C-alpha positions in Angstrom: 80.1 109.5 138.7 83.5 109.2 138.3 85.2 112.8 137.4 88.7 112.9 136.1 91.4 114.9 134.0 90.8 112.6 131.0 90.2 109.7 129.9 91.9 107.2 127.4 89.9 104.9 125.5 91.3 101.9 124.0 94.3 99.9 125.9 96.6 99.2 123.3 99.9 99.9 122.3 98.5 103.6 122.0 96.6 103.9 124.9 99.0 102.2 126.9 101.8 104.7 125.5 99.8 107.5 126.6 99.0 106.4 130.0 102.4 106.2 130.4 103.3 110.1 129.5 100.1 111.3 131.1 101.3 109.7 134.7 104.7 111.2 134.0 103.2 114.4 134.2 101.1 113.6 137.6 98.0 113.9 135.2 95.2 111.7 136.7 93.6 109.3 133.9 91.8 106.6 133.5 92.7 103.5 130.4 88.8 102.1 129.1 88.9 98.7 127.3 86.2 97.3 125.7 87.9 93.6 126.3 90.8 93.0 127.9 94.4 94.9 127.6 96.0 94.0 123.6 92.7 92.9 122.9 93.8 92.7 119.1 96.7 91.0 119.7 95.2 88.4 121.3 92.0 87.6 119.6 92.0 89.1 115.9 95.5 87.5 114.6 96.3 84.1 113.3 98.0 82.3 114.9 101.2 82.0 113.6 101.8 85.7 112.9 104.7 87.2 114.0 105.4 90.8 114.1 107.1 93.0 110.9 109.5 95.0 113.3 112.2 93.3 114.8 112.3 93.0 118.2 115.0 96.2 118.5 112.1 98.2 117.5 109.8 96.9 119.8 109.6 99.9 122.3 107.1 102.4 124.2 108.4 105.1 126.4 109.9 103.4 129.3 109.3 100.4 128.1 111.5 98.1 125.9 112.7 94.8 124.4 114.9 92.9 126.7 115.6 89.8 125.4 118.6 87.8 123.8 117.2 88.2 120.0 117.2 91.8 118.7 117.0 90.6 115.2 114.2 87.9 116.2 110.6 88.6 115.6 107.9 88.4 118.5 105.2 85.8 118.4 101.2 87.2 119.0 101.3 85.8 122.4 105.3 87.2 122.7 103.6 91.1 121.9 100.6 90.3 124.4 103.1 89.6 127.1 105.2 92.5 126.4 101.9 95.1 126.7 101.0 93.0 129.8 104.0 93.5 131.8 103.7 97.2 130.4 99.9 97.9 131.7 100.9 97.0 135.3 100.1 99.8 137.7 98.4 101.6 135.0 94.6 103.0 135.7 92.7 100.1 133.5 89.2 99.3 133.3 88.6 96.4 131.2 85.4 94.7 129.8 83.8 98.4 130.0 82.6 99.2 126.5 82.6 103.1 125.1 78.9 104.0 123.9 78.6 107.4 123.5 81.4 110.3 123.8 79.6 113.9 123.5 80.5 117.1 124.7 79.7 118.4 128.2 80.3 121.5 130.6 84.2 121.7 130.9 85.3 118.8 128.7 83.2 115.0 127.9 80.8 113.1 129.2 81.8 109.3 128.4 78.8 106.8 128.5 80.0 103.0 129.0 78.4 99.9 129.5 79.6 100.6 133.5 78.6 104.1 133.8 79.0 107.6 132.8 82.6 109.4 133.3 83.1 113.3 133.1 86.8 114.4 131.4 88.3 117.2 130.7 90.1 115.6 127.8 89.5 112.5 126.2 92.1 110.7 124.0 91.1 107.8 121.4 93.8 105.2 121.0 91.4 102.6 119.3 94.2 102.5 116.2 94.3 102.1 113.1 93.2 98.6 112.3 89.8 98.9 113.9 87.5 96.9 111.7 87.8 94.9 108.3 87.6 96.7 105.2 85.6 94.6 103.1 84.5 96.1 99.8 80.8 96.3 99.0 80.9 93.7 96.4 81.5 91.4 98.7 77.7 90.8 99.2 77.6 89.3 96.0 79.0 86.3 96.5 77.4 82.8 96.7 76.2 82.3 100.1 78.0 79.0 99.6 81.4 80.8 99.6 82.8 81.4 103.0 84.5 84.8 103.7 87.1 86.0 105.9 89.2 88.6 107.2 92.6 88.7 108.5 91.0 89.5 112.2 88.7 85.9 111.5 91.4 83.7 110.0 93.5 81.5 112.2 95.0 78.3 110.5 94.5 76.6 107.0 92.6 73.8 109.2 89.8 76.0 110.0 88.7 76.5 106.5 86.4 74.5 104.8 87.5 72.5 102.3 88.2 73.5 98.8 90.6 76.1 97.4 91.0 79.8 98.4 91.2 83.5 96.7 92.9 85.5 99.0 92.2 89.3 97.3 94.5 92.2 98.3 98.6 91.8 98.3 100.1 93.7 101.1 101.9 92.1 104.4 98.4 90.5 105.4 97.8 89.0 102.3 100.9 87.5 101.5 101.5 86.2 104.2 97.5 84.4 104.6 98.5 83.2 100.7 101.6 81.4 101.4 100.7 79.9 104.9 97.5 78.3 102.9 99.3 77.6 100.2 101.8 75.7 102.6 99.3 73.3 104.0 98.4 72.1 101.0 95.7 74.0 99.2 95.0 75.8 96.1 95.6 79.1 96.6 94.9 82.3 94.0 95.7 85.9 95.2 94.5 89.0 93.4 96.9 91.7 94.0 96.1 95.8 93.3 98.8 98.5 94.7 101.2 97.2 97.0 104.5 97.7 98.5 107.7 95.8 98.0 110.7 95.5 99.8 113.8 93.1 100.7 113.5 91.7 104.3 117.2 91.8 104.4 119.7 94.5 101.7 123.1 94.9 102.8 123.0 93.1 105.5 121.1 94.7 107.4 117.1 94.3 108.0 115.4 97.1 105.4 113.9 98.6 108.6 116.8 99.3 110.0 117.6 100.9 107.4 114.5 103.0 106.7 115.3 104.0 110.3 119.1 105.1 109.9 118.2 107.4 106.9 115.1 108.7 108.7 112.7 107.4 106.3 110.5 106.0 109.2 110.2 109.2 111.0 109.2 111.7 108.9 107.3 114.1 109.5 103.7 114.9 108.3 103.9 118.6 107.0 107.0 117.6 104.8 105.3 114.6 102.9 103.6 116.1 99.6 100.5 114.3 99.5 99.7 113.1 103.1 96.6 111.5 101.9 97.6 109.1 99.8 100.7 108.6 102.5 98.1 107.3 104.7 96.0 105.3 102.5 99.7 103.3 101.1 98.9 99.2 101.5 101.4 97.9 104.4 104.8 96.6 104.1 105.3 93.5 101.8 107.0 92.3 104.6 106.8 89.1 106.9 108.6 88.5 110.1 110.3 85.5 109.5 112.8 83.6 111.8 114.8 82.8 108.7 114.2 86.8 107.7 113.2 85.4 104.1 111.7 87.6 101.3 108.0 87.4 100.8 106.5 89.1 97.6 104.3 87.9 94.4 107.6 86.4 93.2 108.1 84.3 96.3 104.3 82.9 96.1 104.7 82.3 91.9 107.7 80.4 92.6 106.2 78.2 95.0 102.9 77.7 93.2 100.6 80.2 94.4 98.4 82.0 91.2 98.7 85.7 90.9 96.5 87.5 89.0 94.9 90.9 89.0 92.7 93.2 90.9 89.2 92.1 91.8 87.0 94.9 90.5 83.4 92.7 90.1 81.5 89.4 91.3 78.7 88.6 90.0 77.1 85.0 89.3 79.3 83.4 91.2 82.5 84.9 88.9 85.3 87.1 90.1 86.2 89.6 87.5 89.6 90.8 87.2 91.8 93.8 85.6 95.1 92.7 83.7 97.3 95.2 85.5 99.4 92.9 87.4 102.4 94.3 84.8 101.0 98.2 85.9 101.1 97.2 90.0 104.0 95.6 89.8 106.1 97.8 88.0 104.7 100.7 89.9 105.8 98.8 93.0 109.7 98.2 92.0 109.8 101.5 90.6 108.8 102.8 94.4 111.5 100.2 95.6 114.6 101.4 93.5 113.7 105.4 94.6 113.7 104.2 98.3 117.1 101.9 97.8 118.6 104.7 96.0 118.0 107.0 99.1 119.0 103.8 101.5 122.1 103.6 99.5 123.4 107.0 100.6 123.3 105.8 104.3 124.9 102.3 103.8 128.0 103.9 101.5 128.5 106.4 104.2 128.3 103.3 106.8 131.0 101.1 104.6 128.2 98.1 104.7 128.6 95.4 102.1 127.7 96.1 98.5 125.0 94.4 97.4 123.4 94.4 94.0 119.6 96.5 93.8 116.5 94.5 93.7 115.6 93.1 90.5 112.2 93.8 88.8 109.7 90.6 89.1 109.4 88.5 86.1 106.1 89.5 84.2 103.3 87.1 85.4 100.9 86.0 82.6 97.9 87.7 81.7 95.4 87.6 84.3 92.0 85.9 82.9 88.8 88.2 82.9 87.4 86.4 85.3 87.4 83.1 88.1 84.6 80.8 87.9 84.6 80.2 92.1 82.4 77.2 91.5 84.5 75.8 88.4 87.6 76.1 90.6 86.3 74.9 93.2 87.3 78.0 95.1 84.9 77.9 98.4 86.8 80.4 100.6 87.7 84.2 100.0 89.8 85.9 102.5 89.4 89.9 102.2 93.2 91.0 103.2 91.7 94.9 102.3 92.5 96.8 104.7 90.9 98.4 107.6 88.3 101.0 108.4 87.6 103.0 111.4 84.1 103.2 113.0 83.1 105.9 115.3 79.6 105.8 115.5 79.7 106.1 119.2 81.5 109.4 118.7 79.3 112.4 119.0 81.9 115.0 118.5 81.7 117.0 115.1 85.1 115.8 114.1 84.4 113.6 111.5 85.0 113.9 107.9 83.1 113.0 104.7 84.7 110.0 104.6 83.7 109.0 108.3 87.6 109.3 109.8 88.7 112.0 112.6 90.0 115.1 111.0 93.1 116.1 112.9 96.6 118.1 112.9 99.1 115.6 114.3 96.5 113.7 116.7 94.7 117.2 117.8 91.2 117.0 116.9 89.2 120.9 116.2 87.6 119.8 119.3 89.2 121.2 122.0 90.7 118.8 124.7 89.8 115.8 122.1 93.0 114.0 121.0 93.5 110.5 118.5 96.7 108.6 118.6 97.5 105.2 116.9 96.4 106.0 113.5 98.9 105.8 110.3 101.2 108.8 110.0 99.7 111.1 112.5 102.9 112.7 112.8 105.2 110.7 111.3 105.6 107.8 109.4 105.9 105.3 112.0 102.7 106.3 114.1 101.4 103.1 113.9 104.3 100.9 114.7 104.4 100.2 118.2 107.9 102.1 117.6 106.5 104.8 116.8 103.5 105.8 118.7 105.3 106.7 121.7 106.8 109.5 120.4 103.4 110.7 119.0 102.0 110.0 122.8 104.5 112.2 124.3 104.0 114.9 121.8 100.4 114.6 122.9 100.6 114.6 126.3 102.3 117.8 126.1 99.2 119.0 124.3 97.1 117.6 126.8 98.8 119.1 129.9 98.6 122.3 128.3 95.1 122.5 127.5 94.0 121.1 131.5 96.4 123.8 132.3 94.4 126.6 130.6 91.4 125.2 131.9 92.8 125.6 135.2 92.9 121.9 136.1 96.8 121.7 137.0 99.4 124.0 137.4 100.9 125.3 134.2 
């Protein structure tokens, strides 16, 4: 049985960043990955997807984008190559699934598909986007209606013939709805709470301004309602070569039908809430507050002036329900976010919602850490551009823990 200082579970960007930081401190460790390096980027993303963040934001500790298109957006194969290059030389065991993590004398026992491992410390780096969060009402859909998620969707051609209902208006939902519509399918998008942003503003990418204003690096302890911040939908953006905006207004203009929130399903009918005016108005208020904050920085830098984004033209009232068969809708895409699955975690650190309790990635269990979650320490904690700072901070925490156990020198 192998005994090591630290085990990292997951070889995505979070696990690889932590491995780099532990190696820099001379800490013996092993990364366990159920599939291949960057498995979710390889097998759980649709074919045309690009990163939402510009290439210049593609950086991890000791590794960053080195191409000639810093304002562009990486395709999924390019992201995989980026992470494969970063992983070279790291102590990674691929194809090894973790089946249980439990306390043991002097640390933890990790039971895997390749046998047991003992470690003084463990970093759970399985990330924010673990399993699709499909609502319970999905079970009421007729069996003839195919259900897919952003993790299983690949191309419009792979869907069964007929219309498509996309549920969810965050980044994945609006991008998938647009792509399916442009492929010639009738698409209805059911929108709930969302975060609207322009792709570019005052001659820069909006994320550039958010970085300059310190929005992306806001610390968790400074946020008034951290639970609400962590539950916010992903940014309504698309990483496209033309840097074009993509929001509900864009979708309406090309012919996508936009309706309110899904609230129930029965007898082949999807019940809707007529709340588009409410959700789009709330999204624009948040956008106005953000633009006002960014404008102070843009003015100081002398950036070219630009009018603020306009509120969306009101949408027509949503119908009370959609009859799926009558409208020829044969596919529902659940773009309703993700949940975490910790069934294998046999350490008492989960809250009532099944999430890991932590303070900046440090759990109540000594020597157990979590990395790669939204707003772990900063607003950009689950971004490629943000996970590295968290990894460096947690590597210092882990080093101190090992020192108190006499595993390494202080």
